N, C-alpha and C positions, 0 to 999 in steps of 0.2 A: 320162706315157706310158712303157710298158715295151717294151724291144726283145725280140722273141721270136726264139729261135735257129731257123735253118732249115738242115737238113742239106743240102738241095739247093743252097743258095747259099754254103755255107762252102767257100771255096777250098782251105784247108788240108786239110779233111776229104775233099774230092773227090780231091785228090792221093794221100792216104794210102790211100783205098779203091781207087783205080786200081792202085796198086802191089801191094796185097794181091790184087786180082783177077788181075793178071798172074802172081803167084806161084801162085795156085790153078790157073790155066789150065795153067801149065807142069808142075805136079805131076801134073795130070790128063792130060798129054800131048795137049792140044787147042789148036787155034788160038786166039790171044788178041787179040781186037779192041782190048782195053785198051791194048796196046802202041802202036798207031797213034793212039788217042785221046790218050794221054799225050804222045806226040811232037808231035802237032798243036797241042795247046792249052798245053803247058808247055815246048815246045822253042824258042819264039821269045822271046828276052830282052826284046824291045821291047813285047810284048803286055801289055795291062792285067792279064790273068789271071796272067801270070808275075810281073809287078811286085808284085801283091798277094800272091801266094804267097811271094815273097821276104820280105815283112814277117812273114807267119805263121811262116816258117822261122826267121827271126831270133829271134823270141820263143820258139818251140818248142825251139830248140837252146840257148838261154841257160840255163846251170845254174851253181849255186854262186856266184852274184853277191851283193853286198851289197844291202840293201834300197834304198839311195839310187841305186846304179847301175842296178838293175832298174827302179826307178821312172822314172829318166831315159830308159832305153831304151824303156819303154812309151810315154812321152810323145812321144818322137821318132818311133816307129812310127805313133802316132795322127796326128801332123801329116803324116807322109808319106802316109798312107792317103787324105788329102783331095786329094793331087796326082795320084792315079790317075784316068785317064779313066773316069768312072762310066758313061757311055753305052756305051762299048766294053766295059767290064767286064760290064755287064748283058747285053749281046748275046752275049758269049762264054759266059757261064754258061748262058744259055738254050740255046745250040747244043750245049754239051758234055753237058748233061742229055739233050737229044734224041738224041744219038749213043749215050749209055749206054743209054737206053731202047730204042733200035733193036737193041742187041746183047745186053742182059741184062735180067733181071727186076729192076725198080727196088727192089722191096721186099726181095728177097734181097741185092741189091747193097749197100743201105744198112743192112742188118741185121748186117753183119760188125763185130765189136768192134774198136775202135781205142784203143790204149793212152792216147794223149793227148787223148781226146775232150773231156774237161772243159776242158782248156786251149784247144783249138781253138775250142770253143763260146764261151769267154770272149773270145777275140780277136775273133771274128765280132761279138759283141754290142757290144764297145767300138768297133770300127770303124764299125758302123752308127750308134751313138750319136753318134760324132764327126762323122759326115756329115749327121746329121739336122738339120732346121730346127726341129723340135719340141723342147719342153722335156722332157727324159728324166727318168724317175724316178731320183733320185740314189742311192737305196738299191741299185738294180740295178747302177749304175756301180761303187759301192763293192764289192759282192759279186764282180763279175767282176774287178775290179782285185786284190782279195785273192787270188782264184784264181790269177791270173798271178804275183803276187809270191811266193806259196808255191811255185809251180812253179819259178820262176827262182832263188829263194834256198834252196829245200829246208828252209825254216823256217816255223813257224806265224806268221801275221800277225795282229796285234791289229786288229780291224775299226775300233775307235775311233781308233787311230793313223792308219789309212788315211784315215778321214774328216778328221782333223786335217790330214793332208798335203794333201788336196784343197783345204782352206780356205787353205793357205799359198799356193796359186796366185793368190789374190786379195789378197796382202799389200800391193799398191800402193794399195789402197783406204783411205780413212780409216776409223777405228775403227767408227763407227756403220754405215757401209755394209757393212763386213765382217760385222758382227753380223747385219745384215738379210739378207745373202747366205746366211749360215749357216742362218738361219731358213727362207729360201726353199728351200734345198737339202735340208734334213734333217728338218724337222718336219712330219709328217702330210701329205706331199706329195699323195697321191691325193685325200684328203678336201678339202684346202684349195684345190687348184689345178686340179682335174679339169674344172671348168666355166668356166674362163677362155676369153675369145675368142682366136682364133688370133693376133691382133695383140698381145694382152696377154701371151700365152705367149712371143712373139718378143721383146718388151721385157724380160721376165724373163731370157730366155736371154742377151740382150746384156749386161744388168747383170752376169750371172754370168761371162761369157767375156771381156768387154773389160777387161783388167787395167790398161791405161794410162789415167790420168785424162783426158788430152787427148782421146783417142779416145772415151772415155765421154761427155765433155762435148759433143763434136761430134755423137755419136749422139743425145743428149738434145735438143739444139737442133734437129736435123733432125726429130725426132719432134714437138717443139712446133710447128715450122713446118708440118708435114704436118697435125697436128691442127687448127691454126688455120685452114687452108684448108678442111678438111672441116666444121668447126663453122660457118664463114662460109657455106658452101653450105647447111647446115641452117637457119641463121638467115634467109637470104634466102627460103627456102621456108616458114618458119614464119609463121602468122597473127599479127596484132598482139595483144598481151596481156602479162600479167605474166610468162608463161613466156619470151616473146621477149626481154623486158628482162633477165631473169636470164641468158639465154644470151649476150646481148651483154656483160654484165659478166664472164661466164666467159671470153669470147673475149679480153678485155683481159689476163687473167692468162697465157694461153697465149702472147701476143705478147711476153712478157718473157723473152728468152734468158738463159742462165746466163752471168754475167760471167766473165772470165778469172781473176779473183782469187777467185771464189766456189767453195766446195767442193760436190761432189756429195753429196746427203744422201738419207735415206729419203723425205723429202717430195717430191722430184722423181719418184721411182719411183711413189709413191702417186698423185701428180697425173696422171701419164701414164696409169696404169691407170684412174683415175676418169674422165678425159676420154674414153677409149675407150669406157667403159661409157655415159657421157652421150651420146656420138654414136650409139652403137648403139641406145639408147632413143629418141632423136630420129628415127632412121630408121624405127623401128617405127611411130611416130605419123604420119609424113608419108606 
């Protein structure tokens, strides 16, 4: 899944365009509703919109940094973006667009050039990717991160190095799992994973994001437990026959949790994905 940029939902862009509109109104010596809109939605430090704007501003104003510091700042901003009240944020964005529409022509309002447009768009896409429960196209994450790093460091960024840096986030994994994660992230994502079930996509996302081995094991064991219950339900409904016997044998495998001393491997990921596929096929038959 790719995150599409939305000018209407980009908090940093909304702020910049309101400031430009105020300037335009003042030059034209006309009343500027944009002043009241800006004060109303960006004047309260506690509001979700102001909190998110602060994150945009932090990245937008960061210049001349080293790549390492810039990367750390981006990561901190992404983590902070998840703590913003999303329900309140969505409501405030809807209201601010409504007020802009009531006072200005939207097409004209959003057609004004903004110097840091590309940077603000990249911030928006990374924030949305961070908050999403779907598995996001990794290439789009890399591209947007390169955009921000080049803005913050004023230096060209090697895309391959950025990809390698992303993989470093999974350095707590054992070697085989890191290689598997790299493959899941970067190799022909759209073609290979576009048709996965939502549950399978969530499993892949967790394998990628859970860097601590204990948490990863807990997640896997929880998945096995959930799959075991779902498969048992399917078995109970299945008619007697060779298929039911095979399902019963499969259920025994799921019931075996990962031991404390056991390492997470690619077989655990494959098993979970296959069991979700098996249960999905059983539900089609029943």
